[in-house]
C-alpha positions in Angstrom: 238.2 99.2 56.0 241.5 97.9 57.2 239.8 95.3 59.5 238.4 93.7 56.1 241.7 93.4 54.5 243.6 91.4 56.9 243.6 87.5 56.7 241.8 85.5 59.3 244.6 83.0 59.5 247.9 85.2 59.4 246.3 88.3 60.7 248.2 90.2 57.8 247.3 92.0 54.7 245.9 89.6 52.1 248.5 88.2 49.9 247.2 86.6 46.8 244.0 85.8 48.6 241.6 83.0 47.5 237.8 82.9 48.2 236.3 79.7 50.0 232.7 78.3 49.0 231.4 80.1 52.3 232.8 83.5 51.1 235.5 83.7 53.5 238.9 84.4 52.3 242.4 83.3 53.1 245.8 84.0 51.5 246.6 81.1 49.3 249.8 80.3 51.3 247.7 80.2 54.4 244.9 77.9 52.6 247.7 75.6 51.4 249.1 75.3 55.0 245.6 74.8 56.5 244.5 71.8 54.1 244.7 68.4 55.3 245.2 65.0 53.2 242.3 62.5 53.5 242.6 59.0 53.9 241.4 56.9 50.7 238.1 54.8 50.9 236.9 51.8 48.8 233.5 52.6 46.5 230.4 51.6 48.1 227.9 49.2 46.3 224.3 50.8 45.7 222.5 47.6 46.8 221.2 45.8 49.8 222.5 45.8 53.4 225.9 46.1 52.5 225.1 49.5 50.8 223.4 50.7 53.9 226.3 49.3 56.0 229.0 50.7 53.7 227.3 54.1 53.7 226.9 54.2 57.4 230.5 53.1 57.5 231.8 55.9 55.2 229.5 58.5 57.0 230.9 57.6 60.3 234.5 57.7 59.2 233.9 61.1 57.6 232.3 62.0 60.7 235.0 60.7 63.1 238.0 62.2 60.8 236.3 65.7 60.3 233.7 66.3 62.9 233.6 70.0 62.0 232.7 69.2 58.5 229.5 70.2 57.1 228.3 67.3 55.0 225.3 69.2 53.3 228.0 71.2 51.4 228.6 68.4 49.0 224.9 67.5 48.7 224.0 70.6 46.5 225.1 71.2 42.9 225.8 74.8 43.7 227.3 74.4 47.2 229.3 71.3 47.4 232.9 72.4 47.9 233.4 72.2 44.1 235.4 74.7 42.3 236.0 74.4 38.5 238.8 76.1 37.0 240.8 74.7 34.4 240.4 71.3 36.0 236.7 70.5 36.1 236.9 67.2 37.8 239.5 68.5 40.7 236.8 67.3 43.3 235.6 64.1 45.0 232.3 64.1 43.9 228.6 64.3 45.1 227.1 62.2 47.5 223.9 59.8 46.2 220.6 59.2 48.0 220.1 55.5 48.3 216.8 55.4 50.0 215.0 55.4 53.3 217.1 58.6 54.1 220.3 56.8 53.6 223.1 59.0 52.2 226.1 57.5 50.5 229.3 59.8 50.2 231.6 59.3 47.4 234.7 57.2 47.6 237.7 59.3 48.9 240.7 58.9 46.2 244.3 58.9 47.2 245.6 62.5 47.0 242.6 64.2 48.1 242.7 67.3 50.6 240.1 68.8 52.9 240.0 72.4 54.1 238.2 73.6 57.2 237.4 77.3 57.1 239.0 79.4 60.1 235.8 81.3 60.5 232.8 79.1 60.1 234.5 75.7 60.5 232.9 74.5 57.0 234.8 72.0 55.5 235.7 71.8 51.6 237.2 68.9 49.7 239.8 69.1 46.7 241.7 66.5 44.6 245.3 66.2 44.5 245.7 69.9 43.7 244.5 71.0 46.8 243.8 74.6 47.7 245.1 75.8 44.1 241.7 74.9 43.2 240.3 77.9 44.8 239.4 80.9 43.0 241.6 84.0 43.1 239.7 86.8 45.2 240.6 89.4 42.5 238.4 92.2 44.2 240.3 91.6 47.3 243.5 91.8 45.8 242.7 95.0 44.0 241.3 96.7 47.1 244.5 95.6 49.0 247.0 97.0 46.5 245.2 100.3 46.0 245.4 100.2 49.9 249.0 99.6 49.9 249.7 102.3 47.4 247.7 104.7 49.3 249.4 104.2 52.6 252.9 103.4 50.8 253.2 100.0 52.3 256.1 98.2 51.1 255.2 94.7 50.0 256.8 91.7 51.6 258.5 88.6 50.0 256.2 85.8 49.6 258.8 83.0 50.3 260.8 84.2 53.4 260.2 81.8 56.2 261.5 84.2 58.7 259.5 86.7 60.7 258.7 89.5 59.8 259.5 88.5 56.2 261.9 90.8 54.0 260.7 93.6 51.9 260.2 92.5 48.3 262.4 94.0 45.5 260.9 92.2 42.5 257.8 90.4 41.4 257.9 87.7 38.7 255.3 88.3 36.2 255.0 84.9 35.1 255.2 83.3 38.9 253.1 85.9 40.2 255.3 86.0 43.5 257.1 88.6 45.1 260.8 87.7 46.1 263.5 89.7 48.3 266.7 89.7 46.9 267.7 86.5 49.0 264.9 84.5 47.9 265.3 85.7 44.2 268.6 84.1 44.3 267.7 81.1 46.0 264.2 80.3 44.2 264.4 82.2 41.1 268.1 81.8 39.5 269.2 83.9 36.6 270.0 80.6 34.5 267.9 77.8 34.0 264.4 77.5 32.8 263.3 80.5 34.9 265.8 82.9 33.3 263.1 83.8 30.8 260.7 85.2 33.3 260.2 88.6 33.3 261.1 90.3 36.8 259.4 93.6 37.5 259.7 96.3 40.2 257.0 95.4 42.8 254.7 98.5 41.7 255.0 98.0 38.2 254.6 94.5 38.6 251.5 94.6 40.2 250.1 97.0 37.4 251.1 94.4 34.8 250.0 91.8 36.7 246.3 93.3 37.2 246.1 93.9 33.5 247.4 90.2 32.8 244.7 89.0 35.2 242.0 91.5 33.7 242.5 90.2 30.2 242.5 86.4 31.4 239.5 86.9 33.7 237.3 87.7 30.5 238.0 84.3 29.0 236.2 81.0 29.8 238.5 78.5 31.7 236.9 75.7 29.7 236.7 77.2 26.3 239.9 79.4 25.8 238.4 80.6 22.5 235.2 82.2 24.1 234.5 85.2 26.2 232.8 85.1 29.4 229.2 87.0 28.2 226.6 85.2 30.6 226.1 84.7 34.1 224.3 81.2 35.4 221.9 82.3 38.1 221.9 78.7 39.3 225.4 78.0 39.5 226.3 81.8 40.4 229.1 81.7 38.0 230.0 83.5 34.8 229.7 81.1 31.5 230.3 81.7 27.8 228.1 80.8 25.0 229.3 77.4 24.5 229.0 76.4 28.3 225.3 77.2 27.7 224.7 74.8 25.2 227.4 72.1 25.9 227.4 71.5 29.7 225.4 71.4 32.7 224.2 75.1 32.2 222.3 74.2 29.3 219.0 73.8 31.3 219.8 76.8 33.9 218.7 80.4 34.0 221.5 82.7 32.6 221.4 86.5 32.2 223.9 88.9 30.6 226.8 89.3 32.7 226.8 93.1 32.2 223.3 93.3 33.3 223.8 90.8 36.4 226.5 92.9 37.2 224.6 96.1 37.4 221.6 94.3 39.1 224.0 93.3 41.8 225.6 96.6 42.2 222.3 98.2 42.4 221.5 95.7 45.2 224.7 96.4 47.1 224.3 100.1 46.6 220.7 100.0 48.2 221.9 97.6 51.0 224.8 100.0 51.8 222.6 102.9 51.8 220.3 101.2 54.4 223.4 100.2 56.3 224.9 103.5 55.9 221.9 104.9 57.5 221.7 102.6 60.6 225.6 103.4 60.8 224.7 107.1 60.9 221.9 106.4 63.2 224.3 104.6 65.4 226.7 107.3 65.1 224.4 109.7 66.5 223.2 107.4 69.3 227.0 107.3 70.2 227.1 110.9 70.2 224.1 111.0 72.6 225.8 108.4 74.7 228.9 110.5 74.9 226.8 113.5 75.9 224.9 111.4 78.5 228.4 110.6 80.0 229.4 114.2 79.8 226.1 115.0 81.4 226.3 112.2 84.0 229.8 113.5 85.1 228.7 117.1 85.5 225.4 115.7 87.6 228.0 113.6 89.8 230.2 116.6 90.2 227.2 118.8 91.3 226.1 116.0 93.4 229.4 116.0 95.1 229.2 119.8 95.6 225.9 119.5 97.3 227.2 116.8 99.4 230.0 118.8 100.3 227.9 121.8 100.9 225.1 120.2 103.1 227.5 118.2 105.0 229.5 121.4 105.7 226.0 122.9 106.5 225.6 120.0 108.9 228.7 120.8 110.4 228.2 124.3 110.9 224.9 123.6 112.7 226.6 121.0 115.0 229.4 123.4 115.8 226.8 126.2 116.7 224.9 123.4 118.7 228.1 122.6 120.3 228.6 126.4 121.3 225.3 126.4 122.8 225.7 123.4 124.9 229.0 124.5 126.0 227.6 127.9 126.9 224.8 126.1 128.7 227.0 124.1 130.7 229.0 127.2 131.5 226.0 129.2 132.7 224.9 126.2 135.0 228.5 126.0 136.3 228.4 129.7 137.3 224.9 129.4 138.8 226.1 126.4 140.8 229.3 128.3 141.8 227.7 131.5 142.7 225.3 129.3 145.1 228.1 127.7 146.5 229.9 131.0 147.2 226.8 132.2 148.9 226.5 129.4 150.9 230.1 129.4 152.0 229.7 133.1 152.7 226.5 132.5 154.8 228.4 129.5 156.6 231.4 131.4 157.2 229.3 134.4 158.7 227.3 131.8 161.0 230.7 130.5 161.9 231.9 133.8 163.1 228.8 134.7 165.0 228.9 131.2 166.7 232.5 131.6 167.4 232.0 134.9 169.0 229.1 133.5 171.1 231.5 130.6 172.1 234.2 132.9 173.4 231.9 135.2 175.0 230.2 132.4 176.9 233.6 131.0 177.9 234.5 134.5 179.4 230.8 134.6 181.1 231.8 131.2 182.8 234.9 132.8 184.4 232.6 135.2 186.3 233.0 134.5 189.9 230.1 136.8 191.0 226.9 134.8 191.2 224.6 137.5 190.9 226.4 139.0 187.8 226.4 135.5 186.2 222.5 134.9 186.9 221.9 138.3 185.1 222.9 137.0 181.6 222.8 133.2 182.2 219.5 132.7 181.1 219.8 134.8 178.1 223.0 132.9 177.1 221.4 129.5 177.6 218.5 130.5 175.3 221.0 131.7 172.6 223.1 128.6 172.6 220.1 126.4 172.5 218.7 128.1 169.7 221.8 128.2 167.8 222.3 124.6 168.5 218.7 123.9 167.2 218.9 126.1 164.2 222.6 124.7 163.1 221.5 122.3 160.4 219.0 124.7 158.7 221.5 127.5 158.8 224.8 126.1 158.2 224.4 122.6 156.6 223.4 122.5 152.8 220.2 121.7 151.3 219.3 118.1 150.0 220.2 119.2 146.3 223.9 118.8 145.4 225.8 121.7 144.5 229.2 120.1 143.5 227.6 117.8 140.6 225.9 118.9 137.5 222.7 117.1 136.8 222.9 117.5 133.1 224.0 114.7 130.4 224.0 115.1 126.6 221.5 113.2 124.5 222.9 112.6 121.0 221.2 109.3 120.2 218.8 111.0 118.0 221.3 112.7 116.0 223.7 109.8 115.7 220.8 107.8 114.2 219.8 110.4 111.8 223.5 110.7 110.7 223.6 107.1 110.2 220.4 107.0 108.2 221.5 109.8 106.0 221.6 108.4 102.3 220.9 109.3 98.9 217.4 108.9 97.6 216.9 107.6 94.0 215.8 110.4 92.0 213.1 108.7 89.9 209.4 109.8 88.9 207.3 109.2 92.2 204.6 106.7 92.4 201.1 107.7 92.8 200.0 109.5 96.1 197.1 108.1 98.2 194.1 110.5 99.3 193.0 109.8 102.7 189.3 109.3 102.3 188.4 109.6 106.2 190.3 113.1 106.4 188.5 114.4 103.3 185.2 116.5 103.9 182.7 118.9 102.0 181.1 121.9 103.9 178.7 124.5 102.4 180.4 125.1 99.2 183.9 124.0 99.9 185.8 120.9 100.2 188.8 119.6 101.7 191.1 117.1 100.3 193.9 115.3 102.3 196.6 113.1 101.1 199.5 111.1 102.2 203.1 111.1 100.3 203.8 108.0 98.3 205.9 105.6 99.7 209.9 105.2 99.0 209.7 108.3 96.6 211.3 111.8 96.9 208.9 114.5 96.5 209.2 118.1 95.7 205.6 119.1 95.6 202.0 118.1 94.6 199.4 119.1 92.2 195.6 119.1 93.1 193.1 118.7 90.3 189.4 119.4 90.5 186.4 118.9 87.8 183.7 121.5 87.2 181.1 119.8 89.4 179.4 118.3 86.3 181.9 115.9 85.2 183.7 117.8 83.1 187.6 118.2 82.6 190.0 118.2 85.4 191.7 121.7 86.3 194.8 122.6 88.5 193.4 124.3 91.7 196.6 123.9 94.1 200.4 123.1 93.5 202.8 123.1 96.8 204.1 121.1 99.1 201.2 120.6 101.6 199.4 117.4 101.9 196.0 119.2 102.7 194.1 121.6 100.9 190.6 123.6 101.1 189.2 124.6 97.9 186.3 127.4 98.6 183.9 129.0 96.3 182.5 126.0 94.7 178.7 125.4 93.5 176.4 124.2 95.8 174.6 120.9 95.5 177.2 119.6 93.2 179.6 116.4 93.3 183.2 117.5 92.7 185.8 114.6 91.6 189.3 115.3 92.7 192.7 113.8 92.3 196.3 114.3 92.9 199.9 113.8 91.6 203.1 114.2 93.2 206.3 115.5 91.1 210.0 116.2 91.4 212.8 117.0 89.1 212.5 113.6 87.5 209.2 114.0 86.1 205.5 113.7 87.6 204.2 110.8 88.9 200.6 109.0 88.1 197.3 110.2 89.5 195.8 109.0 92.6 192.4 107.4 92.5 189.4 109.8 92.3 187.5 110.8 95.2 184.0 112.4 95.0 182.7 115.1 97.5 179.1 116.5 97.5 178.7 119.9 98.4 175.4 120.9 100.5 172.3 121.2 98.9 171.3 124.4 100.8 173.6 127.4 101.6 174.1 128.4 105.2 176.1 131.5 105.8 176.7 134.6 108.2 177.6 138.1 107.8 181.2 138.6 107.1 182.6 141.6 108.8 185.8 141.9 106.8 183.6 142.1 103.8 181.2 144.5 105.1 181.7 148.2 106.3 183.7 149.1 109.2 180.8 151.1 110.9 178.6 148.3 111.3 178.1 146.4 114.5 177.6 142.4 114.7 176.5 140.1 117.2 179.1 137.2 118.1 177.4 134.8 115.8 177.7 137.2 112.9 173.8 136.7 112.2 172.6 140.3 113.5 173.6 143.5 112.1 172.9 147.2 113.4 174.4 150.7 112.5 174.8 153.6 114.8 175.2 156.2 112.1 172.2 158.0 110.0 173.8 157.1 106.7 173.4 153.5 105.2 176.2 151.0 105.6 176.4 147.8 103.5 176.8 144.3 105.1 177.7 141.2 103.0 177.3 137.6 103.4 180.1 135.3 103.8 179.3 133.2 100.6 179.0 134.2 96.9 176.9 132.2 94.6 177.2 131.8 90.7 174.8 128.9 90.2 171.7 127.1 91.5 168.5 128.4 93.3 169.1 130.0 96.7 167.0 131.4 99.3 167.2 133.4 102.7 165.3 135.8 105.0 165.8 138.7 107.1 163.7 139.2 110.6 163.2 142.9 111.5 164.5 143.0 115.2 164.1 146.6 115.7 162.5 149.4 113.6 162.5 152.6 115.7 162.9 155.4 113.3 161.2 156.4 109.9 163.8 154.6 107.8 164.0 152.2 104.8 166.5 149.2 104.8 167.5 147.8 101.6 167.7 143.9 101.0 169.4 142.2 98.2 172.5 141.1 96.4 175.9 142.6 95.4 179.3 141.9 93.7 182.2 142.1 96.0 183.0 145.8 94.5 179.8 147.3 95.8 180.1 150.7 97.4 179.7 149.8 101.2 179.3 153.5 102.1 175.7 154.3 100.7 172.4 152.3 100.3 172.3 149.0 98.6 171.5 149.4 94.8 172.6 153.1 94.4 175.8 151.8 92.4 175.9 149.3 89.6 177.0 146.6 91.7 174.1 146.1 94.0 170.6 144.8 93.2 168.1 145.7 95.9 164.6 146.0 97.5 164.4 149.0 99.8 161.0 149.3 102.1 159.5 151.4 104.8 156.4 150.8 106.9 154.2 151.2 103.9 155.7 150.6 100.5 158.7 149.2 98.8 160.8 149.9 95.5 163.4 148.1 93.4 166.7 149.8 93.0 169.8 149.5 90.9 172.3 152.0 89.6 170.4 154.5 91.5 167.1 154.1 89.2 164.2 152.9 91.3 161.0 151.5 90.1 158.0 149.0 90.3 156.4 150.5 93.6 154.8 147.9 95.7 152.3 148.6 98.5 153.1 146.6 101.7 155.5 147.5 104.3 157.3 146.3 107.4 157.3 146.4 111.2 159.0 144.9 114.1 159.0 140.8 113.7 158.3 141.0 109.9 160.3 139.1 107.7 162.0 139.8 104.2 162.9 136.9 102.0 165.1 137.1 98.8 164.9 134.7 96.2 168.0 134.4 94.1 167.4 132.0 91.1 170.8 131.8 88.9 169.4 128.8 86.8 166.9 131.6 85.4 169.3 134.5 86.3 166.4 136.2 88.2 166.2 138.1 91.8 162.9 138.0 93.6 161.7 139.4 97.0 159.1 138.3 99.7 157.7 139.9 102.6 156.1 137.9 105.3 156.2 134.8 103.0 154.4 136.5 100.1 155.7 137.8 97.1 156.5 141.6 97.0 155.9 142.5 93.5 156.8 140.6 90.2 160.5 139.6 89.7 162.5 142.3 90.5 165.9 141.7 88.1 166.7 139.4 85.3 169.8 138.8 83.4 172.0 138.3 86.6 175.1 136.5 85.7 178.3 136.4 87.6 179.1 135.7 91.2 176.4 137.2 93.8 176.9 137.7 97.6 173.8 138.4 100.1 173.7 141.9 101.1 171.7 144.4 103.2 172.2 148.1 104.0 171.0 149.4 107.5 171.3 152.7 109.2 170.2 154.0 112.8 167.3 152.7 114.4 167.3 149.1 112.4 168.2 145.7 113.4 167.9 142.5 111.3 168.7 139.1 111.7 169.8 136.8 109.0 168.4 133.2 108.6 170.2 130.7 105.9 169.9 127.3 104.8 166.2 127.6 104.0 164.2 126.2 101.1 162.8 128.6 98.3 159.1 129.2 98.7 156.5 126.6 97.6 154.8 129.0 95.2 158.0 129.7 93.2 156.5 129.0 90.0 153.6 131.6 90.7 155.9 134.5 91.5 
């Protein structure tokens, strides 16, 4: 609150404050020093061109003398720079409208003053009494007095010209001025007309002065016998009963002063509550800003630690690489030194042998007996010639130089990487881009590939796929790879896919949606990993046999949960009196017994003459007609109707075998010794499907 209690002119606590029409306040002494006298002007005539000219002259003069003045302040009865206390005629007057938009200002009388507000520069005009016409700002004075008493502020003398002013010791109840001892002796002597004034101690004097002002404030300035009981809504001032009937307030809207005071206090309280709520919100916002500042400091410190740690890791990596490079140089040096040493040894040995041969030949040349010399002469000539011919080969080094290292250090890539090492702004990634030409659909699986968003730091990706019927998207992959294959989808369905990137700052936008169509019909093979290990498969996994006497189950590589699917088996070998079993199964089917003997298998087992349908060891629906080498057995899985049917040699084998099939089913067959079957897939369902 202390900011509100300082005068905008002297910057000190208000001393005898007065209120300007613009509702800014000044100390009375500051207002007196700020006022300026006006030059008198002649009255203007209200006729003809002279009036217009005079008005323009007056307006121009006022504008030249006081360019900052607000001329509109004297055009309104309620905001004219007029203050009426005990002197109702203490103002210059209001302007008159002449016509044609011309405004004539009243003549400026001798001894008039103007005062420009230091805050808003709005100008107010006075008569010869000047700033003393301004009303006392009683509320401000009371608040300042209470504030000073609460803070134990010693009041200062109001007449001291030195800075700072001396402490006041007395207050004159009649003059309403604070004096120090020196100013009291000079300006308020104990003898003379002022001797009867009552001098009080400052705190007691302020109490008496407040009581005096309070009693005086309830009396009308124009009618001293009347109390202020009403409030003029037009002039914004308290009035008495006589004022309402005899003065300009007679036609104005008035309200009871207590009612108006209560209404304005209520309005102010409501406004204060709203403003207080904004202040509270701002306080919370400042707290959040401070918390954000603390969080920012913590994040910066953490980032500095990360930079130090990563740079240290790079330095350690460089040191390890440096040691490896030095070791490589030393190893190469050792290899070359060993080679040089071996060559020196070889050359030394050759030189010794050559020297020995030379010395021997020299001694042989000293032989005087021709017969004796001729005995070894041819041999020595041959040895010397051979040694001379092979000298370059045995003694001189190879073309490869041994005294130079053929190594150099390539650090350009590392230097460029270090120069380009920089921070990446941690913000939400932009949308990833799906690479349509690298996306594909095969059988009942789709492959989606995408590329990272440009200029974004990415920690991972989320791939979403719908249900193939235009339903909601669901997450099928989350990781750092930029390609993903999704298996186990429905056949003959269009799947829509989209991908988004994410990092610690949040998730980016989705990419554009891409649609992929799965195969209309299924092609598949036997899956050795899902089948019994005792079975034998051809390299293409299309034919299966078994060497044991017990049935073993083979499963297909694709599972079905929706749609109509048809495949066939060809009987390639049928040597023994056995009964292979064909049908479907779940993944957890028992693979060590005939298909259909447990609750996870549905089958038709058949021999040379007849067949039966079997599930959970229960077999029924005997049908005539068997198989032989070259026969075909067809399996029709209709998951739209949740039915399973069988065909032998393109003819239905009995009625619908099983109903109520829900879930995921794999093509299956069980065989034993003496049987070989080949699988045929991607076939259309029989044309007489409805008849079966």
